[in-house]
C-alpha angles and dihedrals in degrees: 000000000000130000121257130227119323111289092019126113120257119260088247090059093046089049093053092047091049093046089053094046092048090048091055094048094046090053093056110079116227104156130157118258104068090014097206108175100168097103095046093042090052087051090055095043093052093051094047096044088054091051091055105264125144099242127200128186108216113190128185131171092348091309116125115213129179125216120186125178138185127184125011144241128029138014099042106200106191123192118199136185133162119239098196119096133190120256116281090237122203108013092208090065092063121083091201137035103279089215097052121068114230127186109221123174091333098315127104110225128202144094106306097007085134108015094071125311095080091063086042093057089049092052092050092050088047091051090053093047090050091053092044089056092052098260131268120334088214134012127013132278117211128190119200127189112187144175134210092065097117091054093046084238131165099233100081127056091343090062093047089054098043090047093049097243092132129027105176130191088192123025119196112190119197107236140148103268101133088247094303128113136264115188101163132048139180117246124241134221126184117195140174126216115196123191122195133201135145132277128244140160110285089231088065105032092160088073089062139056110235111224093190092059089047090054090050091055093047090049091050089051088051092046092054103029102039115013093069091053093051092045087058093056114095136159111194102306094340120105130200110233141186122197133177106227110177137010127192131173147140132031104233139004093249094049123086100233119248096196143026134181137188131186122219133205114208121184113204128209112238090255093052124095128229096219093048092046091053093047089050093052093045093048093053094047094049088049095062090099101253121144116277111272096022098094123054125183120193134180111234102181142319151139142208125267122238143216110193095176134231102261102078130109092253096055091044090052092049094043091053094046093047094049093048095045100038100032091229135089118267118264124214112219138201118223132205096211132054133241135206095262088083089081089074093046095121095038096094093236134127110265118191129179111205140154148104126290139059121274094227089063096066120096092011134110116261091025112185142163130207113258089215090060093052090053091048089047090054094048093047094051092046088057091047091058093047087059098042101039108012097241111176 
């Protein structure tokens, strides 16, 4: 590998540093459930404190988050990545130990290698490099490592925002984008519909009130009265969607079920609103013609989507760095999933998802990410900070 600009480390030395960092991170379990991020947060906090950062442990609901800052004033450039992973699943489906990083044919394998400990390793390397160069000449740089992302929970980056621990002008979220940019995302809404009836012996079903059959009628009403409207909503290549994810009801085959519940995943276009989307779903479900009090609709979790545009200083800095270091113009990607930047959707800031790795590698056995992409991501983000904060 070639050397970088004068005074920079070589690609080989960066690769070795990133391989060691990612190896450490993969070896620290942080799976959801239960989503315990204390050990990995402590690892990050020790490294960053030793590098000279002001480090804060920000706990919420049993979730441990780390906030580390250097510099002061504007602009506030905040980096974020989630430290929790999904469970490895069936160990027999893995060709390697999921908790031990292994470099095979240029790719680092292990649980979280892509989602999202690969981007996390890059951000930790970047934090060390920023400190080694004396920090920003203007503005502040903040690194946040959070939990509760895999559960779409409120105790990670949402908590840091709501509690005022971070107030970014530019938010850079570590994600599997193959070192390209995501500057808009759909929102997400999870809801539960519950129908109620009354139980009876299955041999005399007329004496009961079947909650599963009631749910079928409600779902049919949603399918005909709401799904076509949602399917017609598009924004560029983005599509609004509604999907029934789970269904549960009844206690035994020979008992008329007294209750039934389904969960629904609704993806919102950036211009849609979470509260309005929930009100719409609730209104359609309650209009299915069932007796009052037999249908309940509740919001489980959700957040708005965002579109931060392509004209900001952060996008300009990334576009320039990507083109110079890759030799090709930046590409703006659509993503299927959602990342934590959506909690700042209405704050009027630049939100950029960026990082190494391919999206399809996450949540799958034999997860891996290319080492060369990790190195490139490190170099790109270093160039971005030179542009935004004048680090050496």
